N, C-alpha and C positions, 0 to 999 in steps of 0.2 A: 567745501568741494573746489576741485581742481575744475578750470574753465578747460573747455577746449579750444584750443590756439588757430587764432583767425589766418587762413588762407594769402599771398600772396593777391590772386586776384578776388575781390569780392563785387558786389551787385547790390543796389536798393530797388526795390521793386515794392507793386502792392501785392496784399495777396485777401484772397473771400473766404472768408470760413462759411460753407453753405449753413443757411438757417432759414427757416422760413415762420418760426414760431411768432410769437409777440414779442419784444425785443426795443426799446427804445433804439439800440444805435444800430439795428435792421435800415440795410439798404437795396433798394431796386440795382441792378447793372446790368442794362439790358444787353452790352457787348460780353460779357462774361459768360463760358459756361455753365455758371448756377448763379442764377437772375438775382437771387433774393440770399442775403446773407452778409456780415458782420466785416466790414472792412479791415486791414490794418497793413502798416507800413513797416518791414522786414529788409533787413542787412544781409544774406549769405554766404555764404566762401563758393568756389565754384564745385565743388560737390556735392552744394545742395546743402550744406548743413546753416540753421537759420542760425546767428548768434547774436543779433538781437532784433526785438520790435515793438511798435506803439499803436496802439490802437486809436481806428479813427473816429473820433469823436467833434468834429466840426473844427472852426477856427481855435478851439481852445485845446488841438491835439498834443503842440508841446508847447505851450502858453509861457512855460518856465524854462524855456530854451529859447530865447530870442534871437537871432544873430542880426538880426535887417535884411533877411534875405525873401521873409514870405514866406508863407506856412511851405512851399516845398522845398526850399531851402534849408530852413530849419529842420526840416525831417532829415536830410542827407546829413545835416551836422551836426545833430544827433545821433544817429546808427552811425555813425563811424569813429564816435569817442572810444569805443574800444579798440579803433587798430593802431597797431604801432604808427607813432608821426616820424617823419623823417627817414625810413631805410627803405624807402623804395616800395609802398606796398599802393595796391591798383586799385580803383572801385570804378564800375561803371553803374550810369544812370539812363535813364529813357529823356525822351523831350520834356514830360510833365516837371521834372525835378530840374532840371538842366536847365546853366542863361552862362554867360560869361562874368557875372557876378559872381557867379556860383567856381567856377574854374579858379576865380580869383582870388575867393577864401578859402578854398582847398590848398591851392599851391603853397600861401603862406602857410598854413596850420601842418603844411609838413605830408600832404596826402596826394598822390597824380589819380585825377580825376579822369575820363575820358564818357561820352553817351552822345546821344542825337540833340539834336535842340531844333526849337521854332525860331523861323527865320527872324522872327522880328525881338529873339533873346542874342545874337550873336553879335552884341556889340557894336552894333551901326555898321557891320561889314557890308561891304559893295560889291557884288558878286554879279559875274554874267547871268543876264538875264535866260528864264527859260525858253525862250525862242533860240537863243544864240547855241546853249546847249543843246538844246532838243534836235539841231541839224548838225553838230558836231559828232550825234546819232550815242547810244549806248557806251556808259563809260567814261565820257567827257564830266571835266571838272575845276572847280578851280579852289583857290584857296587863299587865306590871307593868316598873318601872321600880327600880332602884337609886339613890336621891338621891344618895348618899354616891362614886359611880362612873358614873353615866348609865348602867349596862349595862341591856340593856332587853329581854325576853322575852316573848315571844306565843305564845298558843295557836291554833291555829286550825282549823277543822272545815271539810272538805273531803269526799272522799269517807272520808277519814280522818282523824287529830286530829293535826296536826304543829304541834309545837312551833321557835320559833327564836328562837336569843338570837345578840344582837349587842351590840357597844363603839362605834357609830357610827350603827346604823337604826333607825328607828324605824316605826310606825304608819302614819304619814301620808307622803304623802296614798294616800287610797288607789285601786283601781281597780277593774275589773268584767273577770273571764276568764269563757269559754265552757265549760261541762262539758255534758258530756251526762248526761241524767234518765232513770232506768231504768224509774222509775215514772212517769212522763210523754212516753216515749219521744219526747226532743227535746231539744235544747239550752237552759239556761238559761245566763242572768246572776250567777255569781257573787262577792262581794267577795272582795277580798284589799286582804290588808295592803302596806304598801310592801317591807318586813325580807322578806316571801315572794317579791316581784316579783326584788326585792336579787340573793336569794341562788339563787332559776332564772337571773338573767342569766348570772353568770360561772363558775357550778360545774358546769362542762364543759371545763373546759380538756383532763381526764384524759382521759375520753369522747372527745372529738374527737382528742388524741391514739391513743388506742385504736383509733376506724377509720380513721386513717390508716396505721396499723401493719397492719391486718387487711387493705388495698386495695395494699400493695405487700410484703406480708410476702415474706420468702426460705425458699425450698424446700429442704430439706434436699440 
């Protein structure tokens, strides 16, 4: 059977399969539309096609694929096995998976990677404080680059503070996006770094898949 080829842009995220009956792997997820279900991690192209997945079974989810990055990093490396390496293929991940270590590992494995990242996983990048950035206003940003491996990390202030880290995309060229201002009661123009735009442009594969499944979900 011929496999569907992976697109240039892919993303890794979690999927909840709705399920309320008795089952050892059933979980409760209070922040999801379907509270009860089976969690799985999947990699999808930008068009919403799932190329690979792993059912979550706890710490042993990918126990035979230990990369030293922890569960979240191991999952990304396992699911991106099917992506051609050193051919400029790109994958986006959110802050549960992402870290400075993951960016280094994917870079040297021949995969371009980008994603949001938690502030304590940026490789000790020292950014401007929230207070300073808030005074500068929405659209302010600060960025650092690790000269040894060209990993770029950016802190951007929009409605909240967002950290983006990537092994291939920096902050230039910036553009502007329209955001609603509660205080001014109108839309205002906000500067957006290139890495934020890049991440938003294709971290949609799993969301698109979820939408299509909801439209055509089979009933019991």
